[in-house]
C-alpha positions as CSV (number, residue, x, y, z in Angstrom):
1,M,-6.7,-2.9,-4.5
2,V,-7.0,0.7,-5.9
3,E,-8.6,1.7,-9.2
4,D,-6.6,3.2,-12.0
5,I,-8.8,6.1,-13.0
6,T,-7.3,6.2,-16.5
7,T,-8.0,2.6,-17.4
8,G,-10.6,1.5,-14.9
9,A,-8.4,-1.5,-13.9
10,Y,-7.5,-2.4,-10.4
11,S,-3.9,-2.7,-9.2
12,P,-2.4,-3.8,-5.9
13,V,-2.1,-1.1,-3.2
14,T,1.6,0.0,-3.1
15,M,1.3,2.9,-0.6
16,I,0.0,2.8,2.9
17,R,-1.9,6.0,2.3
18,D,-3.9,4.2,-0.4
19,M,-5.2,1.6,2.0
20,A,-8.5,1.8,3.9
21,H,-8.1,3.7,7.2
22,A,-8.9,0.6,9.3
23,D,-6.2,-1.4,7.5
24,R,-3.4,1.2,7.7
25,P,-0.7,-0.1,10.1
26,R,0.1,3.5,11.2
27,D,-3.5,4.2,12.1
28,R,-3.7,0.9,14.0
29,L,-0.4,1.7,15.8
30,M,-1.9,5.0,17.0
31,T,-5.1,3.5,18.2
32,A,-3.9,0.1,19.6
33,G,-0.2,0.6,20.1
34,P,2.8,-0.9,18.3
35,G,2.3,-4.2,20.1
36,A,-0.8,-4.8,18.1
37,L,1.0,-4.8,14.8
38,S,2.7,-7.8,13.1
39,N,6.3,-7.8,12.1
40,S,5.3,-7.2,8.5
41,E,3.2,-4.2,9.4
42,L,6.0,-2.6,11.4
43,I,8.4,-3.1,8.6
44,A,5.8,-1.7,6.1
45,I,5.6,1.5,8.1
46,L,9.3,1.9,7.7
47,L,9.2,1.1,3.9
48,R,6.1,3.4,3.3
49,T,5.7,2.3,-0.3
50,G,5.7,-0.9,-2.3
51,V,6.5,-1.3,-6.0
52,E,4.4,-2.2,-9.1
53,G,2.9,-5.6,-8.5
54,E,3.9,-5.8,-4.9
55,S,2.1,-3.9,-2.1
56,V,4.1,-2.5,0.7
57,L,2.7,-5.1,3.1
58,N,3.6,-7.9,0.8
59,M,7.0,-6.5,0.3
60,A,7.5,-6.3,4.0
61,G,6.3,-9.9,4.5
62,N,8.4,-11.1,1.6
63,L,11.5,-9.3,2.8
64,I,11.2,-11.0,6.2
65,A,10.6,-14.4,4.6
66,E,13.5,-14.0,2.1
67,H,15.9,-13.7,5.1
68,G,14.5,-16.5,7.2
69,G,12.7,-14.3,9.7
70,L,13.1,-11.0,11.5
71,G,16.4,-12.1,13.1
72,G,17.9,-12.8,9.6
73,L,16.6,-9.5,8.3
74,A,18.3,-7.8,11.2
75,R,21.7,-9.1,10.1
76,V,21.4,-8.0,6.4
77,T,23.9,-5.5,5.2
78,Y,23.2,-2.1,3.6
79,G,24.4,-3.4,0.2
80,E,22.2,-6.5,0.4
81,L,19.2,-4.4,1.1
82,C,19.9,-2.0,-1.7
83,R,20.1,-4.9,-4.2
84,R,16.5,-5.8,-3.4
85,K,13.9,-4.4,-5.8
86,G,12.0,-1.6,-4.2
87,I,14.5,-0.9,-1.5
88,S,16.1,2.5,-2.0
89,E,19.1,3.8,-0.2
90,A,16.8,5.8,2.1
91,K,14.7,2.7,2.9
92,A,17.8,0.6,3.6
93,C,19.1,3.2,6.0
94,Q,15.7,3.4,7.8
95,L,15.6,-0.4,8.3
96,L,19.3,-0.5,9.5
97,V,18.7,2.3,12.0
98,A,15.5,0.6,13.4
99,F,17.3,-2.8,13.8
100,E,20.4,-1.1,15.4
101,L,18.2,0.7,17.9
102,G,16.6,-2.6,18.8
103,K,20.0,-4.2,19.3
104,R,21.1,-1.4,21.5
105,V,18.0,-1.7,23.7
106,V,18.8,-5.4,24.2
107,A,22.3,-4.5,25.1
108,L,21.3,-2.0,27.7
109,S,23.3,-2.0,30.9
110,P,22.0,-4.6,33.5
111,E,20.2,-1.9,35.6
112,D,18.0,-1.1,32.6
113,R,17.0,-4.6,31.9
114,K,13.6,-5.9,32.9
115,I,13.7,-8.3,35.8
116,I,11.2,-11.1,35.9
117,R,9.7,-11.6,39.3
118,S,6.4,-13.2,38.4
119,P,4.3,-14.7,35.6
120,Q,2.6,-11.3,35.4
121,D,5.9,-9.7,34.5
122,V,6.1,-12.1,31.5
123,S,2.6,-11.3,30.5
124,N,3.2,-7.6,30.7
125,L,6.2,-7.9,28.3
126,L,4.6,-10.2,25.7
127,S,0.8,-10.3,25.9
128,A,0.2,-7.0,24.1
129,E,1.8,-8.5,21.0
130,M,1.2,-12.3,21.3
131,R,-2.5,-12.1,22.1
132,F,-3.2,-10.7,18.6
133,F,-1.3,-13.4,16.7
134,E,-3.5,-15.3,14.3
135,Q,-1.1,-18.3,14.4
136,E,0.6,-20.0,17.3
137,H,4.1,-18.8,18.2
138,L,6.4,-20.3,20.7
139,R,9.2,-18.2,22.1
140,V,12.0,-18.7,24.6
141,M,12.7,-15.9,27.0
142,L,16.4,-15.8,27.9
143,L,17.3,-14.8,31.4
144,T,20.5,-13.9,33.2
145,T,21.5,-15.2,36.7
146,R,19.6,-12.2,38.2
147,A,16.4,-13.1,36.2
148,E,17.0,-10.1,33.9
149,V,15.6,-10.4,30.4
150,K,18.5,-10.9,28.0
151,G,16.2,-11.4,24.9
152,F,13.5,-13.4,23.2
153,V,13.9,-16.1,20.5
154,E,11.0,-17.3,18.4
155,V,11.4,-21.1,18.0
156,Y,8.2,-22.1,16.3
157,K,5.5,-20.3,14.3
158,G,2.3,-21.7,12.7
159,N,0.9,-25.0,13.8
160,V,2.9,-25.6,16.9
161,N,2.5,-29.3,17.5
162,M,3.5,-29.6,21.2
163,A,3.5,-33.4,20.9
164,V,6.4,-33.4,18.5
165,L,8.2,-30.3,19.7
166,R,12.0,-30.9,19.7
167,V,13.8,-30.2,23.0
168,A,17.0,-29.3,21.1
169,E,15.3,-26.5,19.2
170,V,14.0,-25.0,22.4
171,M,17.2,-25.3,24.4
172,R,19.6,-24.2,21.6
173,P,19.1,-20.4,22.2
174,A,19.9,-20.7,25.9
175,I,23.0,-22.9,25.2
176,R,24.2,-20.5,22.5
177,E,23.7,-17.4,24.8
178,N,25.0,-19.2,27.9
179,C,21.8,-18.4,29.8
180,P,21.2,-20.2,33.1
181,S,17.4,-20.0,32.9
182,I,14.6,-19.6,30.4
183,I,10.8,-19.2,30.3
184,I,8.8,-20.8,27.6
185,V,6.0,-18.7,26.2
186,H,3.4,-19.5,23.6
187,N,0.0,-18.3,22.5
188,Y,-3.4,-19.8,21.7
189,P,-5.1,-17.8,18.9
190,S,-8.5,-19.2,20.1
191,G,-8.2,-16.9,23.1
192,D,-8.5,-19.7,25.7
193,P,-5.1,-20.2,27.5
194,S,-6.1,-23.4,29.2
195,P,-3.2,-25.9,29.0
196,S,-3.7,-29.0,26.9
197,P,-2.4,-32.5,28.1
198,E,0.3,-32.0,25.4
199,D,1.4,-28.7,27.0
200,I,1.8,-30.4,30.3
201,L,3.7,-33.3,28.9
202,V,6.1,-31.2,26.9
203,T,6.7,-28.9,29.9
204,R,7.7,-32.0,31.9
205,K,9.9,-33.1,29.0
206,L,11.6,-29.7,28.7
207,T,12.2,-29.3,32.5
208,T,13.8,-32.7,32.7
209,A,16.0,-32.2,29.7
210,A,17.0,-28.7,30.9
211,Q,18.2,-30.0,34.2
212,M,20.7,-32.2,32.5
213,M,22.1,-29.1,30.7
214,D,22.3,-27.0,33.9
215,I,19.5,-24.8,32.6
216,E,16.4,-24.1,34.6
217,V,13.0,-23.7,33.0
218,L,11.4,-21.2,35.3
219,D,7.9,-21.3,33.8
220,H,5.8,-22.1,30.8
221,I,3.3,-19.3,30.1
222,I,0.4,-19.6,27.7
223,I,-1.2,-16.4,26.5
224,G,-4.7,-16.2,25.1
225,G,-7.0,-13.2,24.6
226,Q,-7.1,-11.1,27.7
227,S,-5.6,-13.7,30.1
228,F,-2.7,-16.0,30.6
229,V,-1.9,-19.2,32.4
230,S,1.3,-20.1,34.3
231,L,1.9,-23.8,34.3
232,K,4.4,-23.4,37.1
233,E,1.8,-21.7,39.3
234,K,-0.7,-24.5,38.6
235,G,1.9,-27.2,39.3
236,L,1.5,-28.6,35.8
237,G,4.6,-30.2,34.3
238,F,6.8,-29.0,37.1
239,T,8.2,-31.3,39.8
240,P,7.7,-29.6,43.3
241,K,11.0,-28.8,45.0
242,P,11.7,-30.9,48.1
């Protein structure tokens, strides 16, 4: 909140520059790197200002929610963005450019794609972001036949109840993108990546179901704090090959 010096009343912060330094996404980006910022904070940096009654961070979060997540926002047209209160032509262009650059990175030629050779490679790609999440996130890493990263899909966010996790929801991205293999990645906000009994059971459930669809689950990685655990390396939930 910032004080209106003419009335003494307080109103929501609408500009990033009005926020406390420790809370400014741009300052956090410079000190901790972009991986430490949430999706809302990254979008807020692009928007720069909010509108009366809606701070820039709230606007960013609401914008993502209104379109069903970051993926949905990435598919929004210029006209749709401009119709949203607080989104000027310049802001709409900035958002579209950012998403287009992201799409082009994903579509890089095969030689530019990251190849996954070990659980450490997975951690290097995702830990910087996922270890800071305050909620649980479950993502599916999509891989090509050469174990190149084709993309990531967030399947669950919030209270990820592994006991009732639906196989179809996890496998759908791989089926849609015709990917021969995937890696399951989720985080524990507590900081302790130790697998629970439910983690092991659902891993076994996913690997069994995936085999019937000609999809291989290469690993299930749990990220927490400064470390991670590979269930495949520990032999948890994976049947040893003969």
